[in-house]
N, C-alpha and C positions, 0 to 999 in steps of 0.2 A: 603369624595370625594377623596381629596388628599392622604390620607392614602390607599386608594382603588387603584388608580394609582401605588403609590410608590410599594405597594406588589406586584401588577401584574407586574411591570417594575423589581423587585427583583427576581421574579420566572423566567423569561424570560431569565435574566443576569445568573442565577445560572444554568439552563438547557443548556445553550451556553458554560459554562466553562467546564462542565462535557463532552459535546459532544467534545469539542477541546482538552481536557486532553487525550480522548481515541484516538482521531486520531493523537496526537502527539506520544503516546505511539506505534500505527500501524507505523508511518513513521519511529522511532527509530529500532522498530525491521526489517523494510524492508531494511534500509541502513545499518545494522550492517552486514559485512560480504558478502560474494557471495552466491549465492543461485544455487542449480543444480536441474533440473526436475528429479522426481524419477518415476513419473507415468504420462502418457498422452494419453489418447484414444479419438478419433474422428470420430464420426460415427460409435462407436463400433468396430473399428479398434487400435490396440496400436501401436502408432507411438513413444514411448518414445525413442527408438533408434535415431530417428533423432535428438534429444537434447543431446545425449551422450558426445559430444566433448565442451558443452558450459558449463560456468559459468554466471550467471547474476547477475550485480552489480547495485543495486538501488540506485539512489541518492536523496538527499534532494530537489533538484529542478525539481523532480518528471519526470527525464529521467533513462532510464535502459540501460546499455549496454549488449551486448551478447559478452562474450569473449571466444577466442578458443586459447587454448596455449598462453594466454597472450597478443593477440592481439584482439583489439575491433572490431568485423566484421560488427555489426549492433547495430543502437542506436535507441530507441524508447521513448514512454511516459507511464507512469502508473499514477494511481490515488489511493487513500485510502478513505474508506468510514467507519468508525468505526461504524456506526450505522447498516451498514448491514454484519460488518466484510467481506468486501473484498476490 
């Protein structure tokens, strides 16, 4: 019975490590450099130009800055879920 519990625990632990590693890769990709919106549609309307002057800097503390000409105009928050690729 003990070996069954140990096996169950190891399976759970291995699954958590894989998900955490994938999440870390997502975070590394997001915080590497600044991001620019190349396409944004809302309700079937293209509003990409509304974001043209901005670059977005994602940070490891899960905040994101909207930067316009080197000046942070807005700060928000973000989240990453590797299992849903968002």
